[in-house]
C-alpha positions in Angstrom: 24.5 12.9 -16.4 24.6 8.8 -16.8 20.9 7.3 -16.5 20.8 4.5 -14.0 17.2 4.0 -13.9 15.5 1.5 -16.4 14.0 2.8 -19.6 10.7 1.0 -20.4 10.0 2.8 -23.5 12.1 0.0 -25.3 12.1 -3.9 -25.4 9.6 -6.7 -24.9 6.6 -5.6 -23.2 5.6 -8.1 -20.5 9.4 -8.7 -20.1 9.9 -5.0 -19.1 6.8 -5.2 -16.9 7.8 -8.2 -15.0 11.5 -7.3 -14.7 9.9 -4.1 -13.1 7.4 -5.9 -11.2 9.3 -8.9 -9.5 11.4 -6.7 -7.5 8.6 -4.5 -6.2 6.9 -8.0 -5.5 9.7 -9.2 -3.0 10.1 -5.7 -1.7 6.3 -5.5 -0.9 6.7 -9.1 0.5 9.4 -7.7 2.9 7.2 -4.9 3.8 4.4 -7.6 4.7 7.1 -9.5 6.5 8.1 -6.4 8.2 4.4 -5.9 9.1 3.8 -9.0 10.1 6.9 -9.8 12.4 5.5 -7.6 15.0 1.9 -9.3 15.0 3.8 -12.8 15.1 6.1 -12.2 17.9 3.7 -10.3 20.2 1.0 -13.0 19.4 3.7 -15.5 20.7 5.4 -13.9 23.4 2.6 -11.7 24.8 -1.0 -12.9 23.7 -4.3 -12.5 21.6 -4.8 -9.1 23.2 -1.5 -7.8 21.9 -2.1 -9.6 18.8 -5.6 -8.1 18.2 -3.8 -4.4 19.2 -0.8 -4.4 16.8 -2.3 -6.5 14.0 -5.7 -4.9 13.7 -7.2 -2.0 15.3 -3.7 0.1 15.2 -2.9 -1.0 11.8 -6.0 0.4 10.3 -5.8 3.6 11.7 -2.2 3.7 10.8 -3.1 2.9 7.0 -5.4 5.5 7.1 -3.0 8.5 7.8 0.2 6.7 6.1 -1.7 5.5 3.3 -3.0 8.7 2.2 0.5 10.1 1.9 1.8 7.2 0.2 -1.2 7.8 -2.4 0.1 11.4 -2.7 3.6 10.1 -3.5 2.4 8.1 -6.5 1.5 11.3 -7.9 5.2 12.5 -7.4 6.0 9.0 -9.3 3.9 9.7 -12.2 5.2 13.1 -12.7 8.9 12.1 -12.2 8.1 9.2 -14.6 6.8 11.4 -17.6 9.6 13.9 -17.3 12.3 11.2 -17.1 10.8 9.3 -19.9 10.6 12.4 -22.0 14.2 13.3 -21.1 13.2 16.7 -19.3 16.1 16.5 -16.8 15.4 20.0 -15.1 11.9 19.0 -14.3 13.2 15.6 -12.8 15.2 17.4 -10.4 12.8 19.9 -9.5 10.0 17.4 -8.8 12.4 15.2 -6.9 13.4 17.8 -4.4 9.9 19.1 -3.9 8.8 15.5 -3.4 11.2 15.1 -0.6 10.1 18.5 0.8 6.5 17.4 0.7 7.7 13.9 2.5 9.1 15.8 5.5 6.3 18.5 5.9 3.7 15.6 5.5 5.5 13.4 8.2 5.4 16.1 10.8 1.8 16.9 10.0 1.0 13.0 10.4 3.2 12.9 13.6 1.3 15.6 15.3 -2.4 14.3 14.1 -1.6 10.5 15.0 -0.2 11.5 18.4 -3.4 14.1 19.2 -6.1 12.1 17.5 -5.4 8.2 18.2 -7.0 7.9 21.4 -10.3 9.2 20.6 -10.2 7.3 17.2 -9.6 3.8 19.2 -12.4 4.4 21.2 -14.8 5.5 18.2 -13.7 2.0 16.9 -15.1 0.3 19.9 -11.8 -1.0 20.8 -12.3 -3.7 23.9 -10.7 -2.4 27.1 -8.4 -5.2 27.5 -6.8 -4.1 24.0 -7.1 -0.3 24.5 -3.7 -0.1 26.3 -1.6 -2.0 24.1 -3.2 -0.5 21.1 -2.4 2.9 22.8 1.2 2.3 23.3 1.9 0.8 20.0 0.5 3.8 17.9 1.9 6.6 20.0 5.4 5.1 19.5 4.8 4.5 15.9 3.8 8.2 15.1 6.9 9.4 16.9 9.1 7.8 13.9 6.6 8.4 11.2 8.7 11.2 9.5 11.4 8.6 8.4 9.0 6.4 7.1 7.3 8.7 4.7 11.0 9.8 3.5 11.5 6.3 2.6 8.3 6.0 1.1 8.9 9.0 -1.2 12.3 8.0 -1.8 11.3 4.5 -3.1 8.5 6.2 -5.4 11.2 8.2 -6.9 13.6 5.6 -7.5 10.5 3.3 -9.0 9.6 6.1 -11.2 12.8 5.9 -13.2 12.7 2.4 -13.6 14.6 1.4 -10.6 12.6 -1.4 -8.3 15.7 -3.2 -7.2 17.4 -0.9 -4.6 14.1 -0.4 -3.0 13.8 -4.0 -2.5 17.3 -4.1 -0.7 16.5 -1.6 1.3 13.3 -3.0 2.6 15.0 -6.5 3.0 17.7 -4.8 5.3 15.0 -2.8 7.1 13.0 -6.1 7.7 15.8 -8.0 9.1 16.8 -5.3 11.5 12.6 -5.0 12.5 12.8 -8.9 13.2 16.1 -9.0 15.2 15.0 -5.9 17.4 11.4 -7.3 17.7 13.0 -10.6 19.2 15.3 -8.6 21.2 12.9 -6.2 22.8 9.8 -8.5 23.2 11.3 -11.9 23.5 14.5 -10.9 25.6 13.5 -7.7 27.2 9.9 -8.4 27.6 8.9 -4.8 26.5 5.8 -6.3 25.2 4.0 -4.1 22.6 6.2 -1.1 23.3 9.3 -3.3 22.0 7.8 -3.9 18.8 6.8 -0.5 18.3 10.5 0.9 19.1 11.6 -2.0 16.9 9.5 -0.7 13.7 10.4 2.9 14.1 14.5 2.4 14.5 14.1 -0.1 11.3 12.3 2.5 9.4 14.9 5.2 10.3 17.6 2.5 8.7 15.4 2.3 5.4 15.0 6.0 5.3 19.0 6.6 5.6 19.8 4.2 3.0 17.3 5.4 0.3 18.7 9.0 1.1 22.2 7.9 0.7 21.4 6.5 -2.8 19.7 9.7 -4.2 22.3 11.7 -2.7 25.4 9.9 -4.3 23.6 9.1 -7.9 24.9 10.9 -10.9 21.4 10.7 -12.8 18.8 13.4 -13.1 17.2 12.3 -9.9 20.2 13.2 -7.6 19.5 14.7 -4.4 21.2 17.9 -3.0 20.1 18.7 0.5 20.4 22.4 -0.1 17.8 22.2 -3.3 15.1 20.6 -1.1 12.0 23.0 -1.0 8.6 23.0 -2.3 8.0 24.3 -6.0 4.6 25.5 -6.4 4.0 24.4 -10.0 5.4 21.1 -9.2 3.2 20.7 -6.2 0.0 21.6 -8.1 0.7 18.7 -11.0 1.8 16.1 -8.1 -1.5 17.1 -6.0 -3.8 16.7 -9.3 -2.7 13.2 -9.8 -1.6 12.2 -6.3 -4.3 13.6 -4.1 -7.2 11.7 -5.8 -4.8 8.5 -5.1 -4.5 9.8 -1.4 -8.1 10.1 -0.9 -9.1 6.9 -2.6 -6.5 5.5 -0.1 -8.1 7.6 2.9 -11.5 6.2 1.8 -10.5 2.6 1.8 -9.1 2.8 5.2 -12.0 4.7 6.5 -14.2 2.0 5.1 -11.8 -0.6 6.9 -12.2 1.2 10.2 -15.7 1.0 10.1 -15.1 -2.5 9.2 -12.8 -3.0 12.1 -15.5 -1.3 14.4 -18.0 -4.1 13.3 -15.5 -6.8 13.7 -14.6 -5.7 17.5 -18.1 -6.1 17.9 -17.9 -9.9 17.7 -15.5 -10.3 20.5 -11.5 -10.9 21.0 -11.2 -14.2 19.3 -12.7 -12.8 15.9 -10.6 -9.5 16.2 -7.3 -11.6 16.5 -8.7 -14.1 13.8 -9.4 -11.0 11.6 -5.9 -9.5 12.2 -4.1 -12.7 11.4 -6.1 -13.1 8.1 -5.3 -9.4 7.3 -1.4 -10.9 7.2 -2.3 -14.0 5.2 -4.3 -12.2 2.3 -1.8 -9.4 2.4 0.3 -11.9 0.1 -2.5 -11.5 -2.5 -2.9 -7.4 -2.0 1.1 -6.9 -2.2 0.9 -8.9 -5.5 -1.6 -6.7 -6.8 0.2 -3.6 -5.7 3.0 -4.7 -7.3 1.3 -5.2 -10.7 -0.2 -1.7 -10.3 3.0 0.1 -9.5 4.5 -1.5 -12.3 1.8 -0.7 -14.8 2.0 2.9 -13.5 5.7 3.3 -14.2 5.5 1.7 -17.4 2.5 3.7 -18.5 3.9 7.0 -17.3 7.3 6.4 -19.2 5.9 5.6 -22.4 3.0 8.1 -22.2 5.7 10.7 -21.8 7.7 9.2 -24.7 4.5 9.4 -26.5 4.8 5.7 -27.4 0.7 5.4 -27.2 0.4 2.0 -29.1 2.9 0.7 -26.4 0.9 2.1 -23.6 -2.0 0.2 -24.7 -0.6 -3.2 -25.0 1.2 -2.9 -21.7 -2.1 -2.4 -20.1 -3.7 -5.5 -21.9 -0.6 -7.8 -21.1 -0.4 -6.5 -17.3 -4.1 -7.1 -17.0 -3.6 -10.6 -18.2 -0.8 -11.6 -16.1 -2.5 -10.1 -12.7 -5.7 -12.2 -13.4 -3.7 -15.5 -14.3 -1.7 -14.6 -10.7 -5.0 -14.0 -8.7 -6.7 -17.3 -9.8 -3.4 -19.0 -8.9 -2.9 -17.6 -5.5 -6.5 -18.0 -4.8 -6.3 -21.9 -5.3 -3.1 -21.9 -3.0 -4.4 -19.7 -0.2 -7.5 -21.7 -0.4 -5.4 -25.1 0.2 -2.8 -24.0 2.4 -3.6 -20.6 3.9 -5.4 -21.9 7.2 -2.1 -23.6 8.2 -0.4 -20.0 8.5 -2.5 -19.2 11.5 -0.5 -21.3 13.6 2.3 -18.8 13.0 0.4 -16.2 15.0 -1.5 -18.2 17.6 -2.4 -21.6 18.9 -5.7 -20.7 20.3 -8.0 -23.2 18.5 -11.1 -20.7 18.7 -9.2 -17.9 17.1 -8.1 -20.5 14.6 -11.2 -21.9 13.6 -12.7 -18.4 13.1 -10.0 -17.5 11.2 -10.4 -20.5 8.7 -13.8 -19.8 8.1 -13.0 -16.0 6.9 -10.4 -17.3 4.7 -12.3 -19.7 2.9 -15.2 -17.5 2.2 -13.0 -14.6 0.7 -10.0 -16.0 -1.0 -12.3 -17.8 -4.1 -13.4 -14.1 -4.8 -10.0 -12.5 -4.9 -10.2 -12.3 -9.1 -13.3 -9.7 -8.7 -10.6 -7.3 -7.5 -8.1 -7.3 -10.2 -9.4 -4.8 -12.7 -9.6 -2.0 -10.1 -5.8 -2.3 -9.1 -4.7 -2.4 -12.8 -6.8 -0.1 -14.7 -6.5 2.4 -12.1 -2.7 2.2 -12.0 -3.0 2.4 -15.7 -5.0 5.5 -15.7 -2.9 7.0 -12.9 0.0 6.8 -15.4 -1.7 9.1 -17.9 -2.8 11.5 -15.3 -6.0 10.4 -15.1 -6.5 10.1 -11.3 -9.9 12.0 -10.4 -12.6 9.8 -12.0 -11.0 6.3 -11.0 -10.6 7.8 -7.2 -14.6 8.8 -7.2 -15.3 5.2 -8.8 -13.4 3.5 -6.2 -14.7 5.5 -3.3 -18.3 4.9 -4.4 -17.9 1.2 -5.5 -15.8 -0.1 -2.8 -15.9 2.2 0.2 -19.3 3.6 0.3 -21.1 0.4 -1.1 -19.0 -1.4 1.5 -20.0 0.8 4.2 -23.5 0.9 3.5 -23.7 -2.7 3.5 -21.8 -3.1 6.9 -24.2 -0.6 8.4 -27.4 -1.7 6.7 -27.3 -5.5 6.4 -24.8 -6.5 9.5 -27.2 -5.2 12.2 -29.9 -7.0 10.5 -28.0 -10.2 10.5 -25.3 -10.0 12.7 -22.8 -12.7 11.5 -19.6 -12.5 10.7 -20.4 -14.0 7.1 -22.7 -11.1 6.7 -19.9 -8.6 6.9 -17.4 -10.6 4.6 -20.0 -10.4 1.6 -19.3 -6.6 1.5 -15.8 -7.5 -0.2 -16.7 -9.4 -3.3 -19.8 -7.2 -3.7 -18.0 -3.8 -3.7 -14.9 -5.4 -5.8 -17.4 -6.8 -8.4 -19.5 -3.7 -8.8 -16.6 -1.3 -8.8 -14.5 -3.3 -11.5 -17.5 -3.2 -13.8 -17.4 0.4 -13.6 -13.5 0.6 -14.3 -13.9 -1.7 -17.5 -16.5 0.7 -18.9 -14.8 3.7 -17.8 -11.4 2.9 -19.3 -13.1 2.0 -22.8 -14.5 5.6 -22.7 -11.6 7.6 -21.0 -10.8 10.8 -22.8 -7.3 10.0 -21.8 -7.2 6.9 -23.6 -9.3 8.0 -26.5 -7.3 10.9 -27.6 -4.2 8.9 -27.8 -3.4 8.8 -31.7 -3.7 5.3 -32.9 0.1 5.6 -34.2 3.2 6.6 -31.8 4.5 10.1 -32.1 8.6 10.5 -32.5 
């Protein structure tokens, strides 16, 4: 078969990483724009209660459930990348079809869990009564359309595993534009309020799922999808879960800690909730950039590890870490200077904007403390080491953050006390990753010279 993916086992390392990174970055930018459109439009046309519901409370719960599956899909991406880099065509095909079967089954399960559990979860998060109706409407409609969402995410993971980061970008752009147009139509013209934003979201997710499946079914490469072959292979599932489940649990722990933080934020009132919701969209620019570096290094390491090019693996990790750190510092400077002006896109309430600026100027200068977590965990996942990185992240980021919020915030009930949990947990976890990376048996057992 003709190979249509990008072979990252050859060429200048930093250039290969960046050629893969930029389409992912643009893709995550449009993903962020995709998510932000709902918040901006309901904030402008409905009010701060709707903004608080769409941008904060429901988003945290959605990230918990969908984020877990996206973490599992990263396991499929690593397995496919290693087989693809090693030239094992049969295993590539088996893994692709098993991955899509998992997406369908997982989507049905998430839909049931989301619809049944959302009301109780929102109440456990101390969601204010004035926000609750908006939150329930949005999250129920969202989970009705979660299956196409998971199919797109798995399809995009398959394409990225073979080095194709451009077409997932095109699909996200198309989906994002559909979402924005439908948001304006349903919310601003039809006055469907939060329901309109939710319906726009699930329709645009359906578009992205159709586009990614069309590419997978038309390709002549080894990852071609044939509908009748979509089934679960137990051996493949075990390997996907061995790598992906720890990543999924890591994402879930992040989300659980964020739910606890959101519950604490909810105790500061609607103005703070709205400000936190808007800030989460602004600092999403940073998260999407680091996430793109993490995906890029995982695929690069996976392909080169599968091809037994171990020196290239190590050099790629070092170069990606340096590029990510430089980017983080630059973004901190830019967001610190100009980030507060972006609040006007969401809301014109002066109390909300003032609280938002306070949050932004506290956290933005500390972004650099997070870089090692994303890059080193992505690199270790690329060689198949995902359990210990998951445990370190859950302990250093999630547990430490939750303990801080549960103990320190009641003692000093201020938003600044809550914000300290972020740089504190990032710094501790980054130190753990640097130590573990040097001692990881996966890294130490790689020969000093390449094989083959």
